N, C-alpha and C positions, 0 to 999 in steps of 0.2 A: 680695651681692658676695662672691666667693671670695677667700680668703687666698692670695696668690701667694708662692712661694719659688723661688729659682733652682735650675735643674738643676745637680747637682755635676759633670756632664760638659761640657755646652755653655754653661751660664749662662743659658739661656732662662727667663724668668719663666713658671712653670707653676702652676696651682691645686694646692694642697697635697694634695688627695685624688687627684690624677692621678699623683703621684710614686710610684715604686716603690723600696722599700729593697732593694738588692742588694749583693753583694760585687763591686766593680769594681777590678780589678788588685790584689787582696789587701786592700782596705780597704772599710768600709761606706760606701755612697754612696746618695743619692737621685737617681734619674734620671727624665727625662721619657719619655713613651711613644715618641717618635721615637728617642731614644738607646737605649731598651730594645730596639727592633726592629732597629737598625742595628749595635749593638755586641755582638751575641750571643756572639762568640768571647772577648770580654773579661769578660763577665758570668757570675758564678756566683750562683745564687739561694740565699739562706740558708733553712734550714728546709724544703728541698724533700724530698719523700718519696724514700727510697732505692729503687732498682729491685729490690734483693735482699730486701726485707722486705715482708711482706704486712700485712694489717690484723689478723690473728689474734695475740693476745697469748699468750705462752708459758704464763702462769698459767691461762688459760681454755681452752687446747687440750686436747682429749680424750686425746691420746696421752701426756700427762704425768700423768694420773690413775692 
């Protein structure tokens, strides 16, 4: 039996492993998959990779040697 927690947006009981931690309107929130798909303009995903950075670390790049 899964542990259920309410979605911070709609209050729907959702299994805890299905909740996504996101920044919703400037605060951390746990949202269900339905809210994550419908509230895209309000959601900012924390720890998302930035588009301007690649996987190469400056300390291991050959151009700094």
